C-alpha positions as CSV (number, residue, x, y, z in Angstrom):
1,M,-21.2,4.5,23.3
2,Y,-17.7,3.6,24.2
3,V,-16.7,3.3,27.8
4,K,-14.3,6.3,27.5
5,F,-17.2,8.6,26.7
6,S,-18.9,7.8,30.1
7,R,-16.8,10.5,31.7
8,F,-19.1,13.1,30.0
9,I,-22.2,11.5,31.6
10,V,-20.4,11.4,35.0
11,A,-19.2,15.0,34.6
12,A,-22.8,16.1,33.7
13,A,-24.2,14.4,36.8
14,I,-21.6,16.1,39.0
15,A,-22.4,19.4,37.4
16,V,-26.1,19.0,38.3
17,V,-25.6,17.7,41.8
18,M,-22.7,19.8,42.9
19,P,-22.3,22.8,40.6
20,A,-20.3,24.8,43.1
21,A,-17.6,22.1,43.4
22,T,-16.6,22.5,39.7
23,S,-16.5,26.3,39.9
24,L,-14.3,26.4,42.9
25,A,-11.4,24.6,41.1
26,T,-8.5,26.9,40.4
27,P,-8.1,27.4,36.6
28,I,-4.8,26.4,35.0
29,S,-3.1,29.5,33.5
30,V,-3.0,28.9,29.8
31,N,-1.5,31.3,27.2
32,T,-4.6,31.4,25.0
33,A,-2.6,33.0,22.2
34,T,-0.8,29.7,21.8
35,L,-3.8,27.4,21.5
36,N,-3.3,25.3,18.5
37,I,-4.5,22.3,16.5
38,F,-3.2,21.3,13.1
39,R,-2.6,18.3,10.9
40,D,0.9,16.8,11.2
41,N,2.1,14.2,8.7
42,R,4.9,12.5,10.6
43,G,7.6,10.4,9.2
44,Q,9.3,7.4,10.8
45,N,11.6,8.3,13.7
46,D,13.4,7.0,16.8
47,V,12.6,10.0,19.0
48,G,9.2,8.8,20.3
49,S,7.0,10.9,18.0
50,A,4.0,8.9,16.9
51,Q,4.5,8.1,13.2
52,G,1.6,8.7,10.8
53,D,-1.0,11.3,10.0
54,V,-2.2,13.0,13.2
55,F,-3.9,15.9,14.8
56,Q,-1.5,17.7,17.1
57,F,-3.0,20.1,19.6
58,G,-2.0,22.0,22.8
59,A,-0.9,25.3,24.2
60,D,1.7,26.9,26.5
61,I,1.1,26.8,30.2
62,N,2.1,30.0,32.0
63,G,4.7,29.2,34.6
64,G,5.7,25.8,33.1
65,S,3.8,22.7,32.0
66,L,5.5,20.2,34.3
67,G,2.9,18.3,36.3
68,T,0.1,19.1,33.9
69,S,-1.7,16.6,31.7
70,I,-3.6,17.1,28.4
71,A,-6.5,15.6,26.5
72,G,-8.6,16.5,23.4
73,I,-12.4,16.5,23.0
74,F,-14.2,16.4,19.7
75,T,-17.9,17.5,19.1
76,P,-19.4,16.9,15.7
77,A,-21.0,19.8,13.8
78,G,-24.6,20.3,14.8
79,S,-24.2,18.5,18.1
80,A,-23.9,19.8,21.6
81,T,-22.5,16.5,22.9
82,P,-18.9,15.3,22.5
83,T,-18.5,11.9,20.8
84,F,-14.8,11.4,21.3
85,M,-12.1,12.1,23.9
86,T,-8.5,11.2,23.9
87,S,-6.8,9.8,27.0
88,F,-4.8,12.2,29.2
89,S,-1.0,12.4,28.7
90,P,1.5,14.3,30.8
91,C,2.9,17.4,29.2
92,A,6.5,17.2,28.0
93,P,8.2,20.5,28.7
94,L,11.3,21.2,26.6
95,D,14.6,23.0,27.3
96,T,13.6,25.4,24.5
97,D,10.1,25.8,25.7
98,P,9.4,24.8,29.4
99,N,5.7,25.9,29.0
100,N,5.0,23.6,26.1
101,C,2.1,21.1,26.4
102,S,1.0,19.1,23.4
103,K,-0.6,15.8,22.4
104,S,-1.5,14.0,19.2
105,T,-4.2,11.6,18.1
106,P,-4.8,9.9,14.7
107,F,-6.1,12.2,11.9
108,S,-9.5,11.7,10.6
109,I,-11.1,13.8,7.9
110,A,-14.5,13.1,9.6
111,R,-13.2,14.9,12.7
112,T,-12.6,18.1,10.8
113,N,-16.4,18.4,10.6
114,G,-17.0,19.7,14.0
115,S,-15.0,21.4,16.8
116,W,-12.2,20.5,19.2
117,Q,-11.5,21.5,22.8
118,V,-8.4,20.9,24.9
119,E,-8.6,20.0,28.6
120,F,-5.7,20.4,31.0
121,Q,-5.5,18.8,34.4
122,N,-3.1,19.5,37.3
123,G,-4.1,17.9,40.5
124,T,-7.7,18.8,41.2
125,N,-7.5,21.8,38.9
126,T,-8.9,21.6,35.3
127,T,-9.3,24.0,32.5
128,T,-11.1,23.3,29.2
129,L,-10.7,25.7,26.2
130,A,-11.9,25.8,22.6
131,L,-9.2,25.1,19.9
132,P,-9.0,26.9,16.5
133,P,-11.3,25.7,13.7
134,V,-10.4,22.5,11.9
135,S,-12.9,22.6,9.0
136,V,-10.3,24.5,7.0
137,I,-7.7,21.7,7.2
138,P,-7.1,20.3,3.6
139,A,-7.8,16.7,2.7
140,T,-4.3,16.2,1.3
141,P,-1.3,16.1,3.7
142,V,1.9,18.1,3.2
143,P,4.6,15.9,1.6
144,F,8.0,15.1,3.0
145,P,11.3,16.4,1.6
146,S,13.7,14.2,-0.3
147,S,17.5,14.1,-0.5
148,V,18.2,15.8,2.8
149,T,22.0,16.2,3.1
150,I,24.5,17.5,5.7
151,S,27.9,18.9,5.0
152,A,30.9,17.6,6.8
153,N,31.7,20.9,8.6
154,G,32.3,19.7,12.2
155,A,30.0,21.2,14.9
156,T,28.5,23.8,12.4
157,P,27.2,21.6,9.6
158,T,25.0,22.9,6.8
159,I,21.8,21.0,6.2
160,S,20.1,21.2,2.7
161,W,16.9,19.7,1.3
162,T,14.9,19.2,-1.9
163,L,11.1,19.3,-2.0
164,P,8.8,17.3,-4.3
165,A,7.9,19.3,-7.5
166,G,4.9,21.5,-7.0
167,T,5.3,21.9,-3.2
168,N,4.9,25.5,-2.2
169,P,4.9,25.8,1.6
170,N,4.4,28.9,3.6
171,A,7.3,28.3,6.0
172,F,9.9,25.9,7.3
173,R,10.9,25.0,10.9
174,V,13.9,23.0,12.0
175,N,14.4,21.3,15.4
176,I,17.5,19.5,16.7
177,Y,17.1,16.7,19.2
178,D,20.0,15.5,21.4
179,K,19.5,11.8,22.1
180,S,21.8,12.0,25.1
181,Q,19.3,14.4,26.8
182,L,15.8,13.2,27.7
183,T,12.5,15.0,28.6
184,V,10.5,14.1,31.6
185,V,8.6,11.4,29.6
186,G,11.9,9.9,28.4
187,S,12.1,11.1,24.8
188,P,15.1,12.9,23.3
189,Q,15.2,16.6,24.2
190,I,14.9,19.4,21.6
191,I,18.0,21.6,22.2
192,F,17.5,24.0,19.3
193,T,14.7,25.3,17.1
194,A,14.6,27.9,14.3
195,N,11.9,29.2,11.9
196,L,12.9,29.7,8.2
197,N,11.5,31.5,5.2
198,P,9.9,29.3,2.6
199,T,12.5,30.3,0.0
200,A,15.3,28.7,2.1
201,T,17.1,25.6,0.6
202,N,19.6,25.1,3.4
203,F,20.4,26.0,7.0
204,T,23.7,26.2,8.9
205,V,23.6,25.2,12.5
206,P,25.1,28.0,14.7
207,G,28.1,27.2,16.8
208,T,26.2,28.4,19.9
209,V,24.1,25.2,19.7
210,G,27.1,23.3,20.9
211,L,27.0,20.2,18.7
212,K,29.7,17.7,19.4
213,V,31.6,15.8,16.7
214,G,30.5,12.2,17.0
215,G,27.4,13.2,19.1
216,N,24.0,11.6,18.6
217,Y,21.4,13.9,17.2
218,V,18.2,14.0,15.1
219,F,17.3,16.8,12.7
220,Q,13.6,17.4,12.4
221,F,12.5,19.3,9.3
222,E,9.0,20.7,9.2
223,V,7.3,21.8,5.9
224,I,4.5,24.2,7.0
225,D,1.3,25.7,5.6
226,R,0.1,28.6,7.9
227,R,-3.5,29.3,8.9
228,D,-3.3,32.8,7.3
229,G,-1.7,31.5,4.1
230,Q,1.2,34.0,4.3
231,Q,4.7,33.1,3.5
232,L,6.4,34.0,6.8
233,P,8.6,32.3,9.3
234,T,6.3,30.5,11.8
235,S,7.1,31.2,15.5
236,N,4.0,29.8,17.1
237,N,2.2,26.5,16.7
238,A,-1.0,28.6,16.6
239,D,0.0,29.8,13.2
240,I,0.1,26.2,11.7
241,L,-2.7,24.7,9.7
242,T,-1.0,21.6,8.4
243,R,2.6,20.4,8.1
244,S,4.9,17.5,7.5
245,S,7.5,16.4,10.0
246,S,10.5,14.3,8.9
247,Y,13.3,13.1,11.1
248,F,16.9,12.5,10.1
249,D,19.5,11.0,12.4
250,F,23.0,12.4,12.2
251,S,26.3,12.7,13.9
252,P,28.5,15.8,13.0
253,P,31.4,14.3,11.1
254,G,35.0,15.1,12.0
255,G,38.1,15.5,9.8
256,G,38.4,13.1,6.9
257,A,34.7,12.6,6.4
258,P,33.1,12.9,3.0
259,P,32.1,16.5,2.1
260,V,28.4,15.8,1.6
261,I,26.3,13.2,3.5
262,Q,22.8,12.0,2.6
263,L,20.8,11.5,5.8
264,P,18.5,8.5,6.5
265,T,15.5,8.3,8.6
266,I,15.5,5.6,11.3
267,D,12.4,3.9,12.5
268,A,11.7,2.8,16.1
269,S,13.1,-0.7,15.5
270,G,16.5,0.8,14.3
271,V,16.1,0.1,10.5
272,Y,17.7,2.7,8.2
273,H,15.4,4.1,5.5
274,F,17.0,6.0,2.6
275,N,15.4,8.5,0.1
276,V,18.1,9.3,-2.5
277,G,17.1,11.0,-5.7
278,S,19.8,9.6,-7.9
279,V,22.2,6.7,-7.8
280,G,23.7,4.7,-10.6
281,P,26.5,2.5,-12.0
282,N,29.1,5.3,-12.4
283,S,29.3,6.5,-8.8
284,V,29.9,4.8,-5.5
285,T,27.4,5.4,-2.8
286,F,28.8,5.1,0.7
287,I,26.4,4.3,3.6
288,D,27.2,3.9,7.3
289,P,24.7,2.2,9.5
290,A,25.0,1.4,13.2
291,V,27.6,-1.1,14.4
292,A,26.4,-4.7,14.7
293,V,27.5,-8.2,13.9
294,G,26.0,-7.8,10.4
295,Y,23.5,-6.1,8.1
296,I,20.8,-6.8,5.6
297,Y,20.8,-4.5,2.6
298,D,17.6,-4.1,0.5
299,V,16.6,-1.9,-2.4
300,G,13.2,-0.2,-2.4
301,Q,10.3,-1.0,-4.7
302,G,11.3,0.2,-8.3
303,D,14.9,0.9,-7.3
304,P,17.8,-0.4,-9.4
305,N,19.5,-3.5,-8.1
306,F,22.8,-3.5,-6.3
307,A,25.7,-4.0,-8.7
308,S,28.6,-4.1,-6.2
309,V,29.6,-3.7,-2.6
310,L,32.8,-2.5,-0.9
311,L,33.3,-3.1,2.8
312,P,35.7,-1.1,5.2
313,D,38.7,-2.5,7.1
314,V,36.9,-2.6,10.5
315,G,35.4,-5.3,12.7
316,G,38.1,-7.8,11.7
317,G,38.2,-6.9,8.0
318,H,37.0,-10.3,6.9
319,F,33.3,-10.8,6.1
320,D,30.7,-13.3,4.9
321,L,28.7,-12.1,2.0
322,S,25.5,-13.9,1.0
323,F,22.6,-13.3,-1.5
324,L,19.9,-15.1,-3.4
325,L,20.2,-15.7,-7.2
326,N,17.4,-17.5,-9.1
327,G,16.0,-18.8,-5.9
328,S,19.4,-20.3,-4.7
329,E,21.6,-18.9,-1.9
330,F,25.2,-18.1,-2.7
331,S,27.9,-17.0,-0.3
332,T,31.5,-15.9,-0.5
333,M,34.3,-14.6,1.8
334,L,35.0,-10.9,1.2
335,D,38.0,-8.9,2.6
336,A,37.8,-5.3,3.4
337,G,38.6,-2.8,0.6
338,I,37.8,-5.1,-2.2
339,Q,34.9,-4.3,-4.5
340,Y,32.7,-7.3,-5.1
341,F,30.6,-7.4,-8.2
342,F,27.3,-9.3,-8.1
343,P,26.3,-11.4,-11.2
344,T,24.9,-9.7,-14.2
345,G,21.6,-8.0,-13.3
346,G,22.6,-7.4,-9.7
347,V,20.7,-8.4,-6.6
348,S,17.9,-6.7,-4.7
349,E,19.1,-7.9,-1.3
350,F,22.3,-9.2,0.3
351,E,23.6,-9.9,3.8
352,V,27.0,-9.1,5.4
353,T,28.0,-11.0,8.6
354,G,31.1,-11.7,10.4
355,L,31.8,-8.4,12.1
356,D,33.7,-9.0,15.3
357,P,31.7,-7.4,18.2
358,A,34.9,-7.4,20.3
359,A,36.3,-4.7,17.9
360,G,34.5,-2.1,20.0
361,I,33.5,0.1,17.0
362,D,31.9,3.4,18.1
363,P,28.3,3.4,16.9
364,T,28.3,7.2,16.9
365,N,31.3,7.5,14.7
366,A,30.3,8.7,11.2
367,L,33.1,6.6,9.6
368,A,32.6,3.5,11.7
369,F,31.4,1.2,8.9
370,V,31.4,2.9,5.6
371,T,30.0,0.6,2.9
372,G,30.3,1.4,-0.8
373,L,27.6,0.5,-3.2
374,T,27.0,0.8,-7.0
375,F,23.8,0.1,-8.8
376,V,23.0,-1.6,-12.1
377,R,21.4,1.5,-13.6
378,D,20.5,5.1,-12.9
379,G,17.6,5.8,-10.6
380,P,16.6,6.5,-7.0
381,F,17.5,4.6,-3.9
382,T,14.8,4.2,-1.3
383,G,16.1,1.0,0.3
384,T,16.8,0.0,3.9
385,M,19.6,-1.4,6.0
386,T,18.7,-3.6,8.9
387,P,21.4,-4.2,11.7
388,L,21.9,-7.7,12.9
389,T,22.8,-7.2,16.6
390,A,24.8,-9.4,18.9
391,Q,22.9,-11.9,21.0
392,V,25.1,-11.5,24.0
393,G,26.4,-8.5,25.9
394,A,25.3,-4.9,25.4
395,V,23.5,-4.2,22.2
396,P,24.5,-0.8,20.7
397,E,21.9,1.9,20.3
398,P,20.4,1.9,16.7
399,G,22.7,3.8,14.5
400,T,22.9,7.6,14.3
401,L,24.1,8.3,10.8
402,G,23.7,6.9,7.3
403,L,26.4,8.2,4.9
404,L,25.6,8.4,1.2
405,V,28.3,10.1,-0.8
406,F,28.1,10.5,-4.5
407,G,30.6,11.1,-7.3
408,L,33.5,9.5,-9.0
409,A,35.9,10.8,-6.3
410,G,34.6,7.9,-4.2
411,L,36.3,5.4,-6.6
412,G,39.5,6.3,-4.9
413,W,38.4,4.0,-2.1
414,L,38.7,1.0,-4.3
415,K,41.7,-1.3,-4.1
416,R,40.9,-3.6,-7.0
417,R,37.9,-5.2,-8.6
418,R,36.9,-8.8,-7.7
419,D,34.7,-10.9,-10.0
420,P,32.0,-12.9,-8.3
421,L,33.3,-16.1,-6.6
422,L,30.3,-18.1,-5.6
423,H,30.7,-20.9,-3.0
């Protein structure tokens, strides 16, 4: 038996020797109507939420959860003895829910064959309660959305989404994180939450949320199946059986921004990940990662190769472009505003360096470093952009917005075509 299970033996010994000591502890006041445990398929993010397929569990603590810690306990079916207990973690109350207390642990289908309890601690006080049944959690996780976009409408943008074919959820929920505000455990604060009907395809952020143009935010989109199977907005985690949670960094664009922006996800290391349903050779895709001294651009597995690149007139306006061709490295100087076409067949990866860190480009500006791309054929784009940060001075925070704008209107950004000049 693992060392962490020894607390059950110790607890049992105490219960035998000093039964009165346990019963004298003051119970923590838990809102039992909010007790919850569900499967949460979490995407990559930079808000401190553990990525992967997890159990999330918890409840609301009456009077506020600050100062309380939480752990989960699993007992297999047919056994009276727990075989697994998580570590304790402090609750993380939110501006939108100061009573919230939750924790996650990796999902295991084996741990749906049994029962779970949640234990709360606050000083010498403890409370242990049964969680809802887990045997009804399905073996297949809820999928993520694709092509999540945001309109360029200042502080009240509209966010739209597309779900994979055959996905029929019971509800949606949206949360907005403000990365300039932190919880007591140091993660970005949720400043807004809303529950949506499963027929919704978009959501307009109300002006009362107070988004700032150029601010640094994350949009969390939850696709939810409810415990009762009804198609209703979900207002309580206790309603949730299983869900997917995806996270999209954004900055509300100001005037002059493209009208529709495809949002990326950003992992904890600051790499941008894109999931765009359709790109091709007849449209320019503009992407805008964080400011750095350079970037590495990669297509995803099965994506069409890059056919051309167009760089903006920022950071000095003169860049070094390099890529591999038939196992050999080629490089060329490239000026801003000139479309560079790669050799026939395109490339799957290229690198841009030479950005002047002294230019002081605002990493939260949606138009800070707009890069135009075309592709050798039609298809999806699921690639990445990896910032190359400066080695001296302050390193900017990983970027807040990836711009992907589609349509021939983008061709107006081109000054002239340049054929490949390999040096």
